[in-house]
Every structure is written in C-alpha cells, then in structure tokens.
N, C-alpha and C positions, 0 to 999 in steps of 0.2 A: 486465375486461381492462386491462392496463397498456400504455402506449406508451412505449418507450425510444427516444429520438432521439439519434443521434450527429451532431454538426455537423462539416462539412468541405466540401471542394470535390471534385467528381468528376474522374476521369481519372488516368492514370498519372503525369502531370506533378506532381500535388499529393499523391500517395499517401503519401510519407514526410515531409511537412512538419509543422511544429509545429501549424499550424492544423487539421490533420486528426486530431488525437489523439482527438477524439470518434468519428470513423469507426473508428479502431483499437479503441476500447473495445467498441463493439457488434459489431465483427467477431470479437473474442475471445469474447464471450458466445455468439455464433451458432455458432462452431466448437466450443466446449467443451461446450455443453449440448444438442447434438443437434437444433438448430433446422432447419427446412426450408431448402432452397436459396434464395438470393436471387432475387427476381423483380421486374420493373419494374411499379410502380403508384404512384399518388399523386405523380407527378413525382419519384419516387425509387426506391430499392431497398428491398424489404421482406422480412422473414423471420418466420415464426410459430413459436412453440414454447411450452414451459412452463418456469417456474422455480418449483420447489416445487409448491404448489397453484394458483399464479397462471398464467393464460394471458397471454402477453406477445407484443406485436408490436414487432419491431425495425425502425427506419426510418432510412435514410440519404438525406436530401434531395439531389437532383441539380440543384437550381435555382441552385447556387453559394451560398456562404455568405450573401451579402447578401439573398437571397430565401428563406431556409430556412423562414420562417413559412408561405409559400404551401403547401408540401408537407405540413407538419404540420397546418395547418388543414383541408386536404382529407381527410387520414386521420381526423382527429377527427370531422368531420361524418359520414363514412361509417359509423364505428363508434359514433357517438353518445357520444363521450367528453367529459369536462370537463377543464379545465386541471389539476385535482387528480390526474387519471389519467396525466399526462405527466411524464416525467423526461428531462431533456436533459443529455447529456455534452458538455462543451465545454472548450476551452483557456482557461487563466487566467494572465494575465501577472503578477498580483499575488500569486501563490503560487510558492514555490521549486520547482524541478524535482523531480518525484516526490511532491510534497505533494498532498493531496486534501481537499476539504471539500464537504459537502452543505448546501444551503440551499433554502428555498422562498420564492418571492416576492422583491420588491426590484427595484432598477434594473438596467439592462443594462450600466452602467459603460463605455459606448462600444463594446462588442463588437457588431459588425455583425450577426452571426447572432442574438444575443439581441434586438437592436433590432427585427429582422424578426419574431421570435417575439412580442414585446410587441405589435407592430402587428396581428398576425393573431389571437392567442389571449389576449391580456392578460398579466399578470405573475404569476399565481397558480400557476404550474407549478414543479416541483422541478428543481433543477440540481445536477449533480455537476461541481464545478469542478476541473479537472485542471491542476495547476501546471506551467508550462513556463518560469517565470522571466521577467525583463524585461531587454531589451538595455541599459538604462541611460538612454537618451534617447528622447523621444517620436518624433522624426523617423526613428528606426531601427526602430520597431515593425513597420511594413508589411513590410520586407524580412526581418525576423527571423521573423515568424510564417509567412511563405511560403517559408522556407528549410528544407531537410531537417534532421532531427535529426542531431547529430554522432555519430560512432562511440562516443565516450565516454559518450553518453546511453543506449546500448543496454541496459546492465545494469539501471539503475533503471527504464527504460521497460518492460522485460519483467516486472520485479517488480510494477510498478503494474498492468499488464494482468492478470497472474495473480491479484492481489488482488481486482481488480474482478470477475473471473470467479468467484472463490471466494465472494464475498459477494453475488453477483447475486440469489440467491433471497431473501436477507434484505431487500435493497432493494425487490424486487417485493412483499414482504409488508408493506412500510411501516416496517421497523425500520432506520432510518438509522444508529443507533448500532452495531448488530451488523455492519452492512455495513462501516462504517469500521474496526471492530476486525479484520475479516477482511483488509482492505487493509493495516492496520498490521502484521499478522503476517507479511506478505510483504515490506513495505518497511522495517520496523524490527523484525526478529525478536529474541526474547529473547537476551541475551548468554549464552554458555556460562560456567560458573564458571572463573575463572582463578587462584584462590588469593590474589588481591590484595584488599585491603580498601578500602572507601570512606573518604574523608577524614573524620577525626573518630571513626572506629570504633575502639574500643579492642582491642588485642591481648590475648587471654586470658592471665592470669598462668600462668607455667610451674609445674607441680607439682614440689615438691622431690623430687629423686632420692635414693633410699636410699644412705647412705654405708656402704661396706664397711669393716669393721674389719680392721686389719692382723693377719695371722695370725702369732703368735709361734712361732719354731721349737721343736719339741718337744725337751725335755731328754734328753740321752743317759743311759742308766743308769750309775750310779757303780760301777765294777768294782773299786774298791780294797778291800783287806781291812780289817777292823776295826782292826788294828794300824797300818796305813798311815794311816787316817783320823785316828787319835789322834796320830800323829807329825806329820802335816801341820798340826794345829791349833796346834802350838807352834813352828812355823818362823818 
C-alpha cells in the first residue's frame, strides 16, 4: 500500500490558499480515479482506492500544517507502513508557479509541514514539490502562502492538477520519471508546427524552375507566284 499525503490547513477559510495546494492535488486524484468518499480517521480525512495495480490511501491531515506529522504517523502505524511507502504533496516557494519536482529524503527547508513530518516519521519519505513562487522577501512569506491563489493562476493550476492526476498511477508504481512526463504534457504541451524555423536552421535551397522558351510566331505561307518571287529578288 502507498500513502499519498496532501499538506494543507482544514476549513473553508484556507481552501483556496497557496499553502493548500497539497490538499488540492489529492482531492483531484480522489475525484478522477474513483476513490471512496472521504471519511474522518487518523486526525484527518482519508479515502481509499487503486491507482493501476497499487492500493493507495489518500490522507489530508486536519491537525493544521504545523502538526501534519501526527496524523501521518498514526496512519503509518495502523497500516504498518514505512517512510518509503509515503509520498507527500506540498507547496514549494523555491519553484516557479506551475513547476513540479519529485525528490526523496533531504531537509525540510523551513517548511512547517515537512518539519513536523521529519519529527514524526523521519526524512526518508518521497515529496512532490508543487511550485507556487516566492513573494520576494522573507517577511512576506507567511501572508503569501496563506493568501488565495489569484485569478490569473487558475489556468496553470488546473493544468498542474490534471497532470498530477494523469500521472498518479506512475507515481504509485514508483516511476517518478514517467509521472513527471505526464505532468509536463499538461503544463508544457508540444508546440504545434508553425512553419517557422529555429535560429540557425538553414532554409532548403529552392529548386530551379523550368524556363519556358518563347514561342516564335508561325510563318504565313507565301502566296506569291513564281514570277512575283523572281521580280521581288531584283527590287
């Protein structure tokens, strides 16, 4: 069994905030892949289902972000899971909006939800880092992450969520590369051919066109008599 954890804060007040992008990711997986309805357990909301051949438990801790590890640890103990079975979806200030990266292990980089995860289960779990961008100054971070996404973010946010859902089975199977490819197909789809050429690409030489020869007017038949022809020669 895999445990997919979305980090966020409970309640309608926080539903649309940047800090809740982890909740949004698991909500999308739950809705698109026929998972069971959410129910309260392990100090959070859980939903069970399958992604490909893998049984997966989705978890949204309701302990608030700073205590997320409590809920995750409780679920892990119940199902006898290890940190290697856990994948956490969370907001990432150090990635541009709409960017996504997958990593396993490492530090928490000051993220309070990850800090709590480290304290309760260690650092050997997988993370899906969901880029939300940085406000520019450290003192602005708290207000930024607890603020709703702007309307202008709706398009890339929807593409990102669709991509996560598309690749969820690959992630559950342990293929992070194919998961990220599925996301990339949504967030950076192949460009359609435009007829323009890349810089440095040579334009093929034009084939010479056949030259049409001028057609000479046909000569009119000479209607003179033999006597007239002879006389004209001496004029």
